[in-house]
Every structure is written in structure tokens, then in C-alpha cells.
C-alpha positions as CSV (number, residue, x, y, z in Angstrom):
1,X,-65.7,-32.3,-9.8
2,X,-65.5,-30.7,-6.8
3,X,-63.9,-33.0,-4.8
4,X,-60.9,-32.4,-7.8
5,X,-60.7,-29.0,-7.9
6,X,-60.2,-28.7,-3.7
7,X,-57.3,-31.2,-4.0
8,X,-55.6,-28.9,-6.9
9,X,-56.5,-25.7,-5.1
10,X,-54.5,-27.7,-1.9
11,X,-51.5,-29.4,-3.7
12,X,-50.9,-26.2,-5.7
13,X,-51.0,-24.3,-1.9
14,X,-48.5,-26.7,-0.7
15,X,-46.3,-26.1,-3.6
16,X,-46.4,-22.6,-3.2
17,X,-45.3,-22.7,0.2
18,X,-42.3,-24.6,-0.5
19,X,-41.1,-22.8,-2.9
20,X,-41.2,-19.8,-1.1
21,X,-39.4,-21.4,1.9
22,X,-36.7,-22.1,-0.7
23,X,-36.2,-18.8,-2.8
24,X,-34.7,-17.3,0.8
25,X,-32.1,-14.7,-1.3
26,X,-29.7,-15.0,1.5
27,X,-29.1,-18.6,2.3
28,X,-27.7,-20.0,5.0
29,X,-25.5,-17.7,7.0
30,X,-22.0,-18.9,8.0
31,X,-20.0,-16.7,10.6
32,X,-16.6,-15.8,9.4
33,X,-13.7,-13.9,11.0
34,X,-11.2,-11.2,8.8
35,X,-8.1,-10.3,10.1
36,X,-6.7,-7.2,8.9
37,X,-2.7,-6.6,9.6
38,X,0.4,-5.3,8.2
39,X,3.1,-4.9,10.6
40,X,5.7,-1.9,9.5
41,X,9.4,-1.9,10.3
42,X,9.8,1.0,9.9
43,X,8.0,2.1,13.2
44,X,7.8,0.1,16.3
45,X,3.5,0.9,16.6
46,X,1.6,-1.7,15.0
47,X,-2.6,-1.9,14.4
48,X,-5.1,-4.7,12.9
49,X,-8.8,-5.5,12.9
50,X,-10.4,-8.2,13.3
51,X,-13.8,-8.8,12.3
52,X,-16.5,-10.8,11.1
53,X,-19.3,-10.5,8.3
54,X,-22.5,-9.6,8.7
55,X,-26.2,-10.7,7.8
56,X,-29.0,-8.2,6.7
57,X,-32.1,-8.5,6.2
58,X,-32.7,-6.6,2.9
59,X,-30.6,-6.1,-0.4
60,X,-28.9,-2.7,0.8
61,X,-25.2,-3.4,2.5
62,X,-24.9,0.2,4.5
63,X,-28.2,-0.6,6.1
64,X,-26.6,-2.5,8.8
65,X,-25.2,-0.4,11.7
66,X,-23.8,-2.7,14.1
67,X,-19.6,-3.2,14.3
68,X,-18.8,-6.2,12.8
69,X,-15.7,-5.9,15.1
70,X,-15.1,-8.6,17.8
71,X,-13.4,-7.3,21.0
72,X,-11.7,-9.7,23.7
73,X,-8.9,-11.4,21.3
74,X,-5.8,-12.4,22.4
75,X,-3.6,-11.6,19.7
76,X,0.1,-11.9,19.7
77,X,2.8,-11.4,16.9
78,X,6.3,-13.4,17.3
79,X,9.5,-12.3,15.8
80,X,11.9,-15.3,15.9
81,X,11.4,-17.4,18.7
82,X,12.4,-14.8,21.8
83,X,10.0,-11.7,21.4
84,X,6.6,-11.6,21.4
85,X,4.0,-8.6,21.7
86,X,0.7,-8.9,22.6
87,X,-2.0,-6.3,20.8
88,X,-4.7,-4.7,23.2
89,X,-7.9,-3.1,22.0
90,X,-9.3,0.0,22.5
91,X,-11.7,2.3,20.6
92,X,-11.6,5.2,18.4
93,X,-14.4,7.8,17.7
94,X,-15.9,7.2,14.7
95,X,-17.1,10.7,12.5
96,X,-20.9,11.3,13.1
97,X,-21.6,10.1,9.3
98,X,-20.5,6.7,9.9
99,X,-23.2,4.5,9.5
100,X,-22.1,2.1,12.8
101,X,-23.6,4.3,16.0
102,X,-20.4,2.5,18.2
103,X,-17.2,3.7,18.0
104,X,-14.4,2.1,15.9
105,X,-12.5,-0.7,17.8
106,X,-8.6,-1.8,16.4
107,X,-5.4,-3.9,18.0
108,X,-2.3,-2.0,18.6
109,X,0.8,-2.3,19.9
110,X,4.3,-0.5,21.2
111,X,7.2,-2.0,21.0
112,X,7.9,-3.9,18.4
113,X,9.6,-3.5,15.4
114,X,11.0,-6.2,13.4
115,X,14.8,-6.8,11.9
116,X,15.7,-7.4,8.2
117,X,14.7,-10.6,7.1
118,X,13.1,-12.3,11.0
119,X,10.5,-14.7,10.5
120,X,7.3,-13.0,12.2
121,X,3.9,-14.7,12.9
122,X,1.0,-14.0,14.2
123,X,-2.2,-15.9,16.0
124,X,-5.5,-14.2,17.3
125,X,-7.1,-16.8,19.9
126,X,-11.0,-15.0,19.4
127,X,-13.9,-15.1,22.3
128,X,-15.3,-18.6,20.9
129,X,-11.6,-20.4,20.6
130,X,-11.6,-19.9,17.0
131,X,-7.8,-19.5,16.1
132,X,-7.0,-17.4,13.2
133,X,-3.0,-17.3,12.1
134,X,-0.5,-15.7,9.1
135,X,3.6,-15.9,9.0
136,X,5.9,-13.8,7.0
137,X,9.4,-12.8,6.3
138,X,10.1,-9.1,6.8
139,X,12.2,-7.2,4.0
140,X,15.4,-6.4,3.4
141,X,16.4,-2.6,4.8
142,X,17.5,-0.6,1.4
143,X,21.0,1.1,1.8
144,X,21.1,3.8,-0.8
145,X,23.4,5.0,-2.9
146,X,23.7,6.0,-6.8
147,X,25.8,4.1,-8.9
148,X,28.0,6.4,-11.6
149,X,30.7,5.8,-14.0
150,X,33.2,6.3,-11.0
151,X,31.7,4.2,-8.3
152,X,29.0,4.1,-6.0
153,X,28.7,7.8,-4.9
154,X,26.5,10.4,-3.4
155,X,26.6,13.7,-5.3
156,X,26.5,11.4,-9.3
157,X,23.7,13.9,-10.1
158,X,24.0,13.6,-13.2
159,X,26.4,11.2,-13.4
160,X,28.9,11.4,-16.3
161,X,27.5,8.3,-18.3
162,X,24.4,8.3,-20.2
163,X,21.8,7.0,-17.0
164,X,21.2,7.7,-13.6
165,X,21.5,4.1,-11.4
166,X,19.6,5.0,-7.6
167,X,20.1,2.1,-6.1
168,X,18.7,0.4,-2.6
169,X,20.3,-2.9,-2.6
170,X,22.4,-4.6,-4.7
171,X,20.7,-8.7,-5.5
172,X,17.0,-8.8,-7.4
173,X,15.5,-12.0,-5.4
174,X,13.2,-13.6,-8.2
175,X,10.2,-14.3,-5.1
176,X,10.1,-12.3,-2.5
177,X,11.1,-8.9,-1.0
178,X,9.5,-6.0,-4.0
179,X,10.2,-2.3,-4.3
180,X,8.2,0.7,-5.0
181,X,10.3,3.8,-5.6
182,X,9.7,7.2,-5.5
183,X,12.3,10.1,-7.2
184,X,12.0,13.5,-6.8
185,X,13.9,17.0,-6.4
186,X,13.3,19.1,-3.5
187,X,13.4,22.2,-4.0
188,X,12.2,26.0,-2.4
189,X,10.4,28.8,-4.5
190,X,10.4,32.4,-3.5
191,X,6.7,33.1,-3.9
192,X,5.6,36.9,-2.6
193,X,8.5,36.9,-0.1
194,X,8.0,33.9,0.8
195,X,10.0,30.3,0.3
196,X,7.6,27.6,-0.3
197,X,8.7,23.6,-0.2
198,X,8.2,21.7,-2.8
199,X,8.5,18.2,-4.6
200,X,9.0,17.1,-8.3
201,X,8.7,13.7,-9.4
202,X,11.2,11.9,-11.4
203,X,9.3,9.7,-14.4
204,X,11.0,6.9,-15.7
205,X,10.3,7.9,-19.3
206,X,7.8,9.6,-21.1
207,X,4.9,7.9,-23.5
208,X,2.4,9.3,-25.9
209,X,-1.3,8.3,-25.9
210,X,-3.6,10.1,-28.6
211,X,-1.3,12.4,-29.6
212,X,-0.3,13.5,-25.8
213,X,2.6,12.3,-24.2
214,X,2.4,11.9,-20.1
215,X,5.4,10.5,-18.0
216,X,5.7,6.9,-16.6
217,X,6.8,6.7,-13.3
218,X,7.9,3.4,-11.6
219,X,5.8,0.5,-10.7
220,X,6.2,-2.6,-8.3
221,X,9.7,-4.3,-9.1
222,X,11.6,-7.0,-7.5
223,X,14.9,-5.3,-8.7
224,X,16.2,-3.3,-5.8
225,X,17.8,-0.1,-8.6
226,X,16.3,2.1,-10.7
227,X,17.7,3.3,-14.2
228,X,17.2,6.7,-15.5
229,X,17.9,8.5,-18.5
230,X,19.9,11.9,-17.8
231,X,17.6,13.3,-20.4
232,X,14.5,12.6,-18.3
233,X,16.1,14.2,-15.6
234,X,17.2,17.2,-17.2
235,X,13.9,17.1,-18.5
236,X,12.4,17.4,-15.1
237,X,14.8,19.8,-13.8
238,X,13.7,22.0,-16.5
239,X,9.8,21.9,-15.8
240,X,10.5,23.1,-12.3
241,X,10.6,26.1,-13.6
242,X,8.6,25.6,-16.6
243,X,7.3,29.4,-18.1
244,X,8.8,31.4,-15.2
245,X,11.9,33.8,-16.6
246,X,13.0,34.3,-13.0
247,X,15.5,30.6,-12.6
248,X,17.1,32.2,-9.4
249,X,13.6,32.4,-7.6
250,X,14.2,28.9,-7.4
251,X,16.5,27.2,-4.5
252,X,17.8,23.2,-5.2
253,X,18.1,21.0,-2.3
254,X,18.9,17.5,-3.7
255,X,17.0,13.9,-4.8
256,X,14.9,12.1,-2.6
257,X,14.3,8.8,-3.1
258,X,11.9,7.0,-1.2
259,X,11.2,3.0,-1.2
260,X,8.3,1.2,-0.2
261,X,9.9,-2.7,0.4
262,X,7.1,-5.0,0.7
263,X,6.8,-8.5,1.8
264,X,6.5,-11.6,-0.7
265,X,2.4,-11.3,1.2
266,X,1.7,-8.2,0.2
267,X,3.2,-8.7,-3.5
268,X,0.7,-11.7,-3.8
269,X,-2.2,-9.7,-2.4
270,X,-0.8,-7.0,-4.6
271,X,-1.0,-8.8,-8.3
272,X,-4.2,-11.0,-7.0
273,X,-6.2,-7.6,-6.7
274,X,-3.7,-4.6,-9.7
275,X,-6.3,-3.2,-11.6
276,X,-5.3,-1.9,-15.7
277,X,-2.8,-4.6,-16.0
278,X,-4.8,-4.7,-19.1
279,X,-6.6,-1.4,-20.4
280,X,-9.5,-4.0,-22.4
281,X,-10.7,-6.1,-20.0
282,X,-12.4,-5.5,-16.7
283,X,-13.1,-7.7,-14.0
284,X,-16.6,-8.6,-13.1
285,X,-15.7,-10.1,-9.5
286,X,-13.3,-9.6,-6.8
287,X,-10.6,-11.7,-6.0
288,X,-11.3,-13.1,-2.5
289,X,-7.7,-13.1,-1.6
290,X,-6.5,-13.9,1.8
291,X,-3.4,-15.5,3.6
292,X,-4.8,-16.4,7.1
293,X,-5.0,-19.7,8.1
294,X,-8.2,-20.3,10.2
295,X,-10.7,-17.2,8.1
296,X,-9.5,-14.7,5.9
297,X,-7.7,-11.3,5.4
298,X,-4.3,-9.7,4.5
299,X,-0.9,-10.0,6.9
300,X,2.2,-8.7,5.2
301,X,5.2,-6.8,6.5
302,X,6.2,-3.6,4.6
303,X,9.5,-0.8,5.5
304,X,9.1,2.7,4.2
305,X,13.0,4.3,3.7
306,X,14.3,7.3,2.6
307,X,16.9,9.3,1.6
308,X,18.3,12.2,0.4
309,X,21.2,12.6,-2.9
310,X,23.2,15.4,-3.4
311,X,23.1,17.2,-6.6
312,X,26.1,19.0,-7.9
313,X,26.5,22.2,-7.9
314,X,27.7,23.7,-11.6
315,X,24.7,21.1,-12.6
316,X,22.1,23.0,-10.5
317,X,23.2,26.8,-11.5
318,X,23.4,25.4,-15.1
319,X,19.4,25.0,-15.2
320,X,20.0,28.9,-14.0
321,X,18.8,27.8,-10.6
322,X,20.4,28.3,-6.9
323,X,22.1,25.8,-4.5
324,X,20.7,24.6,-1.1
325,X,24.2,24.7,-0.2
326,X,26.8,26.9,-2.0
327,X,27.2,30.1,-3.3
328,X,29.3,31.9,-4.7
């Protein structure tokens, strides 16, 4: 009987030890590399980050103090087959509150600014020989205008028809560049003897929720134009001085059109990660999006552009405001 008990004890110890070895909550770690780079076609200074995953020995991911950045990689970016630029690594001092105790590592290059519709390719050769790469096409540079009943002009606010058409292109592509526009009135207000510059953002419409009215602002679209009802523009102009009877304290300079153009890569990234498409659903898991061959991360191209549109003198003074460029 004693021998049987001892055998069971030895078997139990063996099973317990085996289970203990198998129940590893961290699993087998596999090194992965992450390249993130958004090329800005509105500047010649470009920046990217190159990092790797890391393993921790507890359940707190912020306990790691080793910077996962990779140094010494060979990173090149091409425009077509002729232009090439090399990214160099550098370090930036971190804030004292950072969990990492070493400087922040980035790669940067100067003098590289892609042209419209040009083909861009990026490649990173890591010190261990691993290669990461991606490619894209630069968006089209916007060409701004306002379309009124009499045609295209730069002083068609307000137009003679019932809506204003802000344009920065002529063709909408089913796939490719998308745009995020923002329209605002630039004005100055006299406060305590000093003129302060301000912005009044113009929505595309208003909606009512739970008895309260809210403005609805432009969202991403592949259409290089934006229709706004003239009544919405009129309302925005009135709201500039809401509650203030002294309208002459306001000087109107014009309407500013700002457009962020995103390539197909950034459009796909946005569509895969955007929140709030359906207010009745909740995402339990983050989308692990990547367009980097051989690794993870996001590579894309964007352009930020802006233009100033004049507002007619009679339209500005009809609200009691002063026009910045005309006086009587």
C-alpha cells in the first residue's frame, strides 16, 4: 500500500510540474519589426520611426524601460526611378515622466518632397539583414476655387444661388486620394483695445439629437469639392457676434479653405481603425492594420493645403461687420 501511495505522489508531482511548464501566460516570443512613416508632400522634411516588439515579465506593459527603437538601419525612399533620399537616425531627449530612460530615436531626411501622382517606395534594411518595404502614390495637389452661378471666381461669397461650392479639384476617383476639408471665416475682434485673430468654423449642416441642435462638420470623402447651403454660411456669420450688439468690433478677412489629402494607404488605415461608425456597436479588439511588407506599421503620403477666399464687401457689411480690405 505504501508503495502505491508513493507512486501516486511521484506521478502527481510529475503532472504538476508538466502543467506548470505548459501554463506560460506569455507564450513563445517572436521578434517583430514596426516601421511607421507618413511622407508629407507639402514639406521637404520627412520623419519615420523604426521599432520592435518587446517581452515583459509581468502583466504591466508600461513596466518596460528599454527603448524598443532600432538604430543603425539603412532606410531609403525613392520617387520614381531617379530621386532617392536616405534617412539618418538621430535622438531626441525624452520628457522626465517617460517610462523609457534613454533618448527617443527617430529617422529623418531633408530635401525630399514628392510631386503630385508620383510613385513612392520606401525600404529599410535592419542591422540583422531583415528588410521592410512599402509603396504608394502621392495625392494630387489641390487647386482651389469657388463655383458660383456665373462660373469659377475668388469672390463668389455669397453666390447668387442657394449653396456655395468649395472646390480643390475636378474629378472624383472611386479609389485613391480622399480629402478632409475644413472651412472657416477668418476675422478679428476688438477686445480691450486690442484686435485678436479668431476662426469661425463653418459646418456643412446641423442635426438635432435629444432636443439639442449640433453642427455637423465635413468628414473624409473622395470628392474634391464641398457643397454648403448658403443659409448655413449666413448662420455662421451671425454666430460670430452672437450676443454682442457692437458689430463694428468685428473685422472680416475672408474664408479659409484647408484640405488634408490622403493617399490610398492612409485611407485604408483610416477605414480599418475609425471609431464611431455605428453608435450601437463596440469594438472589443483593435484592428492590427499594416501595409509594410516584412513587418508591421503604416506607410502613406499626405498633403496639407490651404487657400483664402474673398468675401464681398456688401455681404460682410450686411451683418454690421467691417471688411478688412475695404472702407467707406
